[in-house]
C-alpha positions in Angstrom: 46.0 79.9 191.5 48.2 78.8 188.3 46.3 76.9 186.2 48.5 73.3 186.0 50.8 72.5 183.1 48.6 69.8 181.2 50.3 66.6 181.2 53.3 66.0 178.4 51.5 63.7 175.3 54.1 61.2 173.2 55.6 62.8 170.4 54.2 60.2 168.1 51.1 59.8 169.6 49.7 62.9 170.6 46.6 62.0 172.0 48.2 59.8 174.9 49.6 60.5 178.3 52.8 59.6 178.9 55.6 59.8 182.1 57.9 58.0 180.0 60.9 59.6 177.5 63.8 59.5 175.9 66.7 59.6 177.7 69.2 60.1 174.4 66.6 63.5 173.0 64.4 64.1 176.2 61.0 64.2 174.2 58.2 62.7 175.9 57.5 58.7 174.4 54.8 56.3 175.2 56.1 52.2 176.4 55.4 51.5 172.2 58.0 54.2 171.3 60.3 53.6 173.2 63.2 50.7 173.3 65.3 49.3 176.1 68.8 50.5 175.4 72.7 50.1 177.9 71.1 53.4 179.2 67.7 53.7 180.2 65.5 54.1 177.1 65.4 55.3 173.4 62.9 56.4 171.4 62.0 54.5 168.1 63.9 57.6 166.0 66.6 58.0 167.9 67.5 54.4 168.0 67.5 54.6 163.9 70.0 57.7 164.1 72.0 55.2 165.3 71.6 52.9 163.2 72.5 54.8 160.1 75.7 55.9 162.3 77.3 53.2 162.8 79.7 52.1 159.9 78.4 49.0 157.9 80.9 45.4 158.6 82.4 44.2 155.6 83.6 41.2 154.6 87.1 40.5 152.7 86.2 41.1 149.7 84.4 44.9 150.6 80.4 43.5 150.8 78.8 44.8 152.7 77.6 41.5 155.7 74.4 41.3 157.0 73.5 40.7 159.7 71.1 37.8 159.0 73.0 36.2 155.9 70.1 34.8 153.6 71.8 32.9 151.0 69.1 33.9 148.0 72.0 33.5 145.1 72.4 29.9 146.1 68.9 28.6 146.4 67.7 30.3 143.0 70.8 28.2 141.8 69.5 25.4 143.0 66.2 25.8 142.8 66.9 26.2 139.0 69.0 23.2 138.3 66.3 21.4 140.6 63.7 22.5 137.9 65.8 22.0 134.6 66.0 18.1 136.7 62.0 18.1 136.4 62.0 19.0 132.8 64.0 16.7 131.6 62.4 13.9 134.3 58.8 14.7 132.6 60.1 14.7 129.5 61.5 11.2 129.3 59.8 9.9 132.0 61.6 8.4 133.8 63.3 10.3 137.2 66.5 7.4 136.5 66.9 8.1 132.1 66.0 11.6 132.5 69.4 11.8 130.3 67.0 10.8 127.4 64.9 13.6 127.3 64.2 17.0 124.5 66.1 19.1 126.5 68.9 16.8 128.1 69.8 16.3 124.2 70.3 20.5 123.4 71.8 20.9 125.7 74.5 18.6 127.1 78.1 19.3 125.8 78.7 17.3 123.3 81.9 18.4 121.1 81.1 18.4 117.6 77.8 20.0 117.8 79.3 22.7 120.0 81.7 23.4 117.1 78.7 23.6 114.3 77.5 26.2 115.9 75.1 24.6 118.7 76.8 27.4 121.3 74.3 27.3 124.2 74.8 23.4 125.4 78.3 25.3 127.1 76.2 26.5 129.1 73.6 24.4 129.4 75.2 21.5 130.2 76.1 23.0 133.3 72.1 23.1 134.7 72.1 19.3 133.3 72.2 16.4 135.8 72.7 11.8 135.5 69.9 11.2 137.2 68.9 12.3 141.0 72.4 10.9 142.7 74.3 12.8 140.3 72.0 16.3 141.1 71.9 15.8 145.2 75.3 15.4 145.2 76.1 18.7 143.1 73.5 20.7 145.1 74.1 19.7 148.6 77.9 20.7 147.6 76.4 23.8 146.4 74.5 24.8 149.6 77.5 24.2 151.6 80.0 25.5 149.7 78.2 28.3 148.2 76.6 30.1 151.4 79.8 31.1 153.1 81.2 32.7 149.0 78.0 34.5 148.4 78.0 36.0 152.0 81.9 36.4 151.3 81.9 37.9 147.9 78.6 39.4 147.7 75.8 38.1 145.4 76.4 40.2 142.4 80.1 38.5 142.6 79.2 35.2 143.7 77.5 34.9 141.0 80.2 36.0 137.8 82.5 33.7 139.9 80.0 30.9 139.5 79.2 31.1 135.8 82.6 32.0 134.6 83.5 28.9 137.0 80.9 27.4 135.0 82.3 28.1 131.9 85.5 27.1 132.6 84.3 23.3 133.2 82.8 24.0 129.5 86.0 25.1 128.0 88.2 22.4 129.2 85.8 19.5 128.7 85.0 21.3 125.4 89.1 21.3 124.1 90.5 18.1 125.8 87.5 15.5 126.7 87.1 13.1 123.4 85.0 14.1 121.3 82.1 11.6 121.4 81.5 12.1 125.2 79.1 13.6 125.9 79.8 16.4 129.1 76.7 17.2 131.8 76.5 18.3 134.7 77.2 21.9 137.5 80.5 20.1 138.9 82.7 22.3 136.9 80.7 25.5 138.9 81.2 24.2 141.7 85.0 23.0 141.8 85.1 27.1 141.5 83.1 27.2 144.4 86.1 24.9 145.9 89.0 27.2 144.7 87.1 30.4 145.5 86.4 29.4 149.4 90.5 28.3 149.2 91.5 31.8 148.4 89.2 32.8 150.9 90.3 31.2 153.8 94.0 32.5 152.8 92.5 36.0 152.6 91.5 35.2 155.7 94.5 34.0 156.5 92.8 30.8 157.4 94.4 27.3 156.4 92.8 25.4 153.5 94.0 22.6 154.4 91.1 20.6 155.4 90.3 22.6 151.7 92.7 21.2 149.4 92.5 17.7 151.0 88.5 18.1 149.9 89.6 19.1 146.6 92.7 16.2 145.8 90.0 13.6 147.7 87.2 14.6 144.4 89.2 14.6 141.8 91.1 11.2 143.1 87.6 10.4 142.8 87.5 11.4 139.2 90.3 10.1 138.2 89.7 6.7 140.1 85.7 6.6 138.3 84.2 6.0 135.0 82.1 8.5 133.2 83.3 11.4 135.3 84.7 14.7 133.6 88.2 15.3 134.8 88.9 17.8 132.9 85.5 20.1 133.2 86.5 20.0 137.0 89.7 20.9 136.3 89.0 24.0 134.4 86.0 25.1 137.0 88.4 24.8 139.5 91.0 26.7 137.7 89.1 29.7 136.6 87.3 29.7 139.8 90.4 30.3 141.9 91.8 32.8 139.6 88.5 35.3 139.1 88.4 34.8 143.0 92.6 35.4 143.6 91.5 38.8 141.0 89.0 40.0 143.8 90.5 39.2 146.8 94.5 39.8 145.9 94.7 41.7 143.0 93.7 44.7 144.3 96.2 44.2 147.7 98.3 43.7 144.9 97.9 46.7 142.7 98.0 49.3 145.8 94.3 50.2 145.3 93.4 53.2 147.5 89.6 53.2 147.7 86.9 50.3 147.8 85.4 51.7 144.4 89.0 50.9 142.9 89.4 47.8 144.5 86.2 46.7 143.3 86.5 47.9 140.0 89.8 46.1 139.8 88.2 43.3 140.7 85.3 43.1 138.5 88.0 43.9 135.9 89.6 40.7 136.9 86.8 38.8 136.5 86.4 40.1 132.5 90.0 39.0 131.5 88.8 35.4 132.9 85.6 35.5 131.3 87.1 36.6 127.7 90.5 33.9 128.1 87.7 31.0 128.9 85.7 31.9 125.9 88.0 33.1 123.8 89.2 28.9 124.6 85.9 28.1 123.9 85.6 29.9 120.5 88.7 28.3 119.3 88.1 24.8 120.9 84.8 24.9 119.1 86.2 26.0 115.6 88.8 22.6 115.8 85.8 20.2 117.1 84.4 20.9 113.6 87.3 20.5 111.8 
């Protein structure tokens, strides 16, 4: 009489007897190690192998599109702006009059002070805000625009576009705003995101009309209301638009043959915009110091 063959056990858990198996590789598997599939059920190793064989979905800029996009950079930028505002409010002892704080006075963009060597102002001013309403409006706009821009461009290029837009706004304000003006706010960077989203829509062959109308309305408000830096807004809009066009269109115009070369061209375009902006900042700063 032939002995009865041993009962099959799970290939990952030898102590578990099972009558189930993977319909892809045939290995016996316990219920814990099986996942539902279109046909039958697959073991966890086959599921992982199948996921690895699937080519990642990429955005128009070549960034890998996450299945559950979480705009970590946008959240971090919002948190940084809120933290700087909280510091200025605490120093001033006032939520509304936070511009009286030491940090605000050290960072707001006053052209003659920049010209005398206080270069931190061209960057720091982009994280200051005049009161809670100014902060709330800018952070809401950053949240709305930043999420999609970050997803399409990828985190690194999104940060680069944001910063070059911020500096572009500061460069325009430094060069063209009244000498004794005080400029502060993330609006330059946010207008850069307006421009970036317009370029993204064009690259995706979608209508940019709504975005253009929104930009026009905001520029009209900038012109109509006193105390708003029109030049800072225009500078951020121009640099953000040009930098994003450099990422999304210039590689195609130059007929980049690989994804790596397209990414390199995009970064070079951002770098070129940044160099021009920095030259304007230095030249305008020297001029304001005279």
